[in-house]
ROPAPA-756065 format. One record per residue: x, y, z of N, C-alpha, C, O in turn; residue in one letter. Coordinates in steps of 0.2 Angstrom, whole numbers, plus 5000, padded with zeros to 4 digits. Layout:
BEGIN
XYZXYZXYZXYZA...
REM end
This chain:
BEGIN
485151364948485151344956485251264956485651244960X484751234953484751154954485351124951485551074953X485551154945486151134941486751134946487151084945X486851184949487451194953487451144959487951124961X486851134962486751084968486951014965487250974968X486651004959486750934956487550924954487850874955X487850984952488550974950488950964957489450934957X488851004962489150994968489050924971489550894973X488550894970488350824972488850774968489050724971X488850784962489250744957489950754959490350704958X490250814961490950814962491050774969491550744969X490650784974490750744980490750674979491150634981X490250644974490250574973490850554969491150504970X491150594965491750584961492350584966492750534965X492350624970492950624975492950564980493450534981X492250544982492250484986492450424982492750384985X492250424976492450364972493250364971493450304970X493550414970494250414969494650394976495150374975X494250404982494650374988494650304988494950274993X494250274984494250194984494850164983495050114985X495250204979495950184977496350174983496850134983X496250214988496750214994496650144997497050125000X495950124997495850055000496250004996496549954999X496250004990496549954985497349964987497649914986X497550024988498250034989498450004996499049974996X498050005001498249975007498249905007498649865010X497749875003497749805002498349774998498649725000X498549814993499149804989499849804993500249764993X499849854998500449855002500449805007501049775008X499849785009499849725014500049655010500449615013X499849655004500149595000500849594999501149544999X501149654997501849654996502249635002502749595001X502049665008502449645014502349575016502749535019X501749545015501549475017501949435012502249385015X501949445006502349405001503149405003503449355003X503349465005504049475007504249425013504749395014X503749425018503849385024503849315023504349275025X503449295018503449225016504049205012504249145013X504249245008504849235004505449225008505849185007X505549275013506149265018506149205022506649175024X505549185024505449125028505649065024505849015027X505549065018505649005013506449005012506748955012X506749065011507449065009507749125012507849185009X508049115018508349175022508949205019509149265020X509249165014509849195011509749255006510249285005X509149255004508949304999508649365002508349404999X508649375009508349425013508449495010508049535010X509049515009509249575007509049595000508749644999X509049554995508749564989508049564989507749614986X507649524993506949524993506749594997506149614995X507149615001506949675005506949734999506449775000X507449734995507449784990506849784985506549834983X506649724984506049714979505449734983504949764980X505349724990504849744994504749814994504149844994X505349854995505249924995505049954988504750004988X505349924983505049944976504349934975503949974973X504049874977503349864977502949914981502449934979X503249924987502849974992502850044989502350074989X503450064986503450134982502950134977502550184976X502950084972502450084967501750084969501350114966X501550044974500950044976500650104980500150124979X501150134983501050194987500950254982500550304983X501250254976501150304971500450304968500150354967X500150244968499450244966498950284971498550314969X499150274977498750304982498850374982498350414983X499450404981499550474980499250504974498950564974X499250464969498850494963498150494964497750544962X497850444967497150454969496950504974496450544973X497450524979497350574983497350644979497050694981X497850644975497850704970497250714967497050774966X496950664964496350674960495750694965495350734962X495750674971495250694975495250774977494750804976X495850794978495950864979495850904973495550964973X496050884967495850914961495050924960494850974958X494750864961494050864960493650914965493250944963X493950914971493650944976493751024976493251064977X494351044975494551114976494751144969494651214969X494951114964495251154958494651154953494551214950X494251104952493751114946493151144949492751124953X493151214947492551254949492151264943492351294938X491451244943491051254938490451304939490051324935X
REM end
Protein backbone atom coordinates (compact mmCIF):
# COMPACT_ATOMS: atom_id res chain seq x y z
CA UNK A 1 0.00 0.00 0.00
CA UNK A 2 2.60 2.54 1.06
CA UNK A 3 4.95 1.32 -1.67
CA UNK A 4 2.39 2.03 -4.40
CA UNK A 5 1.65 5.50 -3.01
CA UNK A 6 5.35 6.32 -2.92
CA UNK A 7 5.75 4.99 -6.46
CA UNK A 8 2.88 7.15 -7.75
CA UNK A 9 4.46 10.17 -6.06
CA UNK A 10 7.82 9.39 -7.65
CA UNK A 11 6.16 9.06 -11.07
CA UNK A 12 4.49 12.44 -10.63
CA UNK A 13 7.78 14.04 -9.60
CA UNK A 14 9.54 12.48 -12.60
CA UNK A 15 6.87 13.70 -14.99
CA UNK A 16 7.05 17.19 -13.47
CA UNK A 17 10.83 17.22 -13.80
CA UNK A 18 10.56 16.19 -17.45
CA UNK A 19 8.34 19.20 -18.18
CA UNK A 20 11.20 21.51 -17.21
CA UNK A 21 12.66 20.75 -20.64
CA UNK A 22 9.77 22.58 -22.26
CA UNK A 23 10.84 25.74 -20.43
CA UNK A 24 14.34 25.32 -21.81
CA UNK A 25 12.96 24.77 -25.28
CA UNK A 26 10.91 27.97 -25.07
CA UNK A 27 14.00 29.92 -24.05
CA UNK A 28 15.96 28.29 -26.89
CA UNK A 29 13.32 29.21 -29.47
CA UNK A 30 13.38 32.79 -28.22
CA UNK A 31 17.15 32.87 -28.58
CA UNK A 32 17.00 31.46 -32.11
CA UNK A 33 14.59 34.08 -33.40
CA UNK A 34 16.21 36.89 -31.42
CA UNK A 35 19.56 36.08 -33.01
CA UNK A 36 17.89 35.87 -36.40
CA UNK A 37 16.38 39.34 -36.04
CA UNK A 38 19.72 40.79 -34.92
CA UNK A 39 21.54 39.11 -37.80
CA UNK A 40 19.09 40.39 -40.42
CA UNK A 41 19.33 43.87 -38.93
CA UNK A 42 23.12 43.76 -39.32
CA UNK A 43 23.16 42.31 -42.84
CA UNK A 44 19.81 42.45 -44.68
CA UNK A 45 21.23 40.89 -47.84
CA UNK A 46 21.54 37.53 -46.06
CA UNK A 47 17.91 37.49 -44.85
CA UNK A 48 16.84 34.49 -46.92
CA UNK A 49 19.79 32.32 -45.88
CA UNK A 50 19.45 33.35 -42.23
CA UNK A 51 15.74 32.53 -42.30
CA UNK A 52 16.57 28.96 -43.37
CA UNK A 53 19.02 28.67 -40.48
CA UNK A 54 16.42 30.07 -38.08
CA UNK A 55 13.84 27.51 -39.17
CA UNK A 56 16.39 24.72 -38.77
CA UNK A 57 17.26 25.96 -35.28
CA UNK A 58 13.56 26.20 -34.42
CA UNK A 59 12.92 22.64 -35.59
CA UNK A 60 15.82 21.18 -33.63
CA UNK A 61 14.88 23.08 -30.48
CA UNK A 62 11.23 22.09 -30.80
CA UNK A 63 12.26 18.44 -31.17
CA UNK A 64 13.74 18.56 -27.67
CA UNK A 65 10.41 19.80 -26.31
CA UNK A 66 8.53 17.03 -28.12
CA UNK A 67 10.90 14.39 -26.74
CA UNK A 68 10.35 15.78 -23.24
CA UNK A 69 6.58 15.70 -23.73
CA UNK A 70 6.85 12.11 -24.94
CA UNK A 71 8.77 11.22 -21.77
CA UNK A 72 6.09 12.85 -19.60
CA UNK A 73 3.39 10.75 -21.26
CA UNK A 74 5.50 7.60 -20.99
CA UNK A 75 6.16 8.17 -17.31
CA UNK A 76 2.55 9.06 -16.57
CA UNK A 77 0.57 6.54 -18.59
CA UNK A 78 2.73 3.71 -19.91
CA UNK A 79 4.93 2.72 -16.97
CA UNK A 80 2.62 0.86 -14.61
CA UNK A 81 4.16 -0.80 -11.58
